[in-house]
C-alpha positions as CSV (number, residue, x, y, z in Angstrom):
1,X,12.9,-60.4,-25.4
2,X,11.2,-63.6,-25.9
3,X,8.1,-64.9,-24.2
4,X,10.0,-67.3,-22.0
5,X,12.4,-64.7,-20.9
6,X,9.6,-62.3,-19.9
7,X,7.9,-65.0,-17.8
8,X,11.1,-65.9,-16.1
9,X,11.8,-62.3,-15.3
10,X,8.3,-62.0,-13.7
11,X,9.0,-65.1,-11.5
12,X,12.3,-63.7,-10.2
13,X,10.4,-61.3,-8.0
14,X,8.9,-64.1,-6.0
15,X,11.6,-66.8,-6.1
16,X,15.3,-66.9,-5.6
17,X,17.7,-68.8,-7.6
18,X,17.6,-72.6,-6.9
19,X,14.0,-72.5,-5.6
20,X,10.9,-73.7,-7.2
21,X,8.8,-71.0,-8.6
22,X,5.6,-72.9,-8.0
23,X,4.0,-72.6,-4.5
24,X,2.0,-75.4,-3.1
25,X,-0.8,-74.9,-0.7
26,X,-1.5,-77.7,1.8
27,X,-5.0,-79.0,1.4
28,X,-7.1,-78.1,4.4
29,X,-8.5,-81.1,6.3
30,X,-12.1,-81.0,7.2
31,X,-14.3,-83.2,9.3
32,X,-16.9,-85.2,7.3
33,X,-20.6,-85.2,8.2
34,X,-20.5,-88.7,9.8
35,X,-17.5,-87.8,12.0
36,X,-19.2,-84.5,12.9
37,X,-22.4,-86.4,13.9
38,X,-20.4,-88.9,16.0
39,X,-18.6,-86.1,17.8
40,X,-21.9,-84.3,18.6
41,X,-23.4,-87.6,20.0
42,X,-20.4,-88.2,22.2
43,X,-20.5,-84.6,23.5
44,X,-24.2,-85.0,24.2
45,X,-23.6,-88.2,26.1
46,X,-20.8,-86.5,28.2
47,X,-23.1,-83.6,29.0
48,X,-25.8,-86.1,30.0
49,X,-23.4,-88.0,32.3
50,X,-22.3,-84.7,33.9
51,X,-25.9,-83.7,34.5
52,X,-26.7,-87.1,36.1
53,X,-23.7,-86.9,38.4
54,X,-24.8,-83.5,39.6
55,X,-28.4,-84.6,40.2
56,X,-27.2,-87.6,42.1
57,X,-25.0,-85.5,44.3
58,X,-27.9,-83.1,45.0
59,X,-30.2,-85.9,45.9
60,X,-27.7,-87.5,48.2
61,X,-27.2,-84.1,50.0
62,X,-31.0,-83.7,50.1
63,X,-31.4,-87.0,52.0
64,X,-28.7,-86.0,54.5
65,X,-30.4,-82.6,55.0
66,X,-33.7,-84.3,55.5
67,X,-32.3,-86.7,58.1
68,X,-30.6,-83.9,59.9
69,X,-33.8,-81.8,60.0
70,X,-35.8,-84.7,61.5
71,X,-33.1,-85.2,64.1
72,X,-33.1,-81.5,64.9
73,X,-36.9,-81.5,65.3
74,X,-36.7,-84.6,67.7
75,X,-34.0,-82.9,69.7
76,X,-36.0,-79.7,70.0
77,X,-39.1,-81.5,71.2
78,X,-37.0,-83.4,73.7
79,X,-35.4,-80.2,74.9
80,X,-38.8,-78.6,75.5
81,X,-40.1,-81.6,77.4
82,X,-37.0,-81.5,79.6
83,X,-37.5,-77.8,80.3
84,X,-41.0,-78.5,81.4
85,X,-39.9,-81.4,83.6
86,X,-37.2,-79.2,85.1
87,X,-39.6,-76.5,85.8
88,X,-42.0,-78.9,87.6
89,X,-39.2,-80.3,89.8
90,X,-37.9,-76.8,90.7
91,X,-41.4,-75.5,91.4
92,X,-41.9,-77.9,94.4
93,X,-38.6,-76.9,95.9
94,X,-39.3,-73.2,95.4
95,X,-42.8,-73.4,96.9
96,X,-41.6,-75.3,100.0
97,X,-38.7,-72.8,100.6
98,X,-40.8,-69.7,99.9
99,X,-41.7,-67.2,102.7
100,X,-45.4,-67.6,102.1
101,X,-45.2,-71.4,102.5
102,X,-43.2,-71.0,105.7
103,X,-45.8,-68.7,107.2
104,X,-48.7,-71.1,106.5
105,X,-50.2,-72.9,109.5
106,X,-50.7,-76.6,109.3
107,X,-54.3,-77.7,109.8
108,X,-55.4,-80.6,111.9
109,X,-58.4,-82.7,110.8
110,X,-61.7,-81.9,112.6
111,X,-64.2,-84.3,113.9
112,X,-67.1,-82.0,113.3
113,X,-67.7,-83.1,109.7
114,X,-68.8,-86.6,110.6
115,X,-72.3,-87.6,109.9
């Protein structure tokens, strides 16, 4: 056997008849350092925008909550004032209709206190 025949016999294991015996690998594509930096900057900007939108929403809800809390405080003070006024108005009616008030004797003015 000659040298060329021994090489061709070794290739027959890996290739069939009519196919190339040389295998090609595709070159892997990589991102360069500039593209990598640009992508990182864009991602950082997107994260910053996401953060700002969330903070803005939180602040908007904070203003609404503050407004509702002040409105609630005003309504509570108004309610307590109305309860006091209702108690005063009911007290006069209750006193005049009570049994002790009906049993009281009316007093006429006296002339003896004159000087």
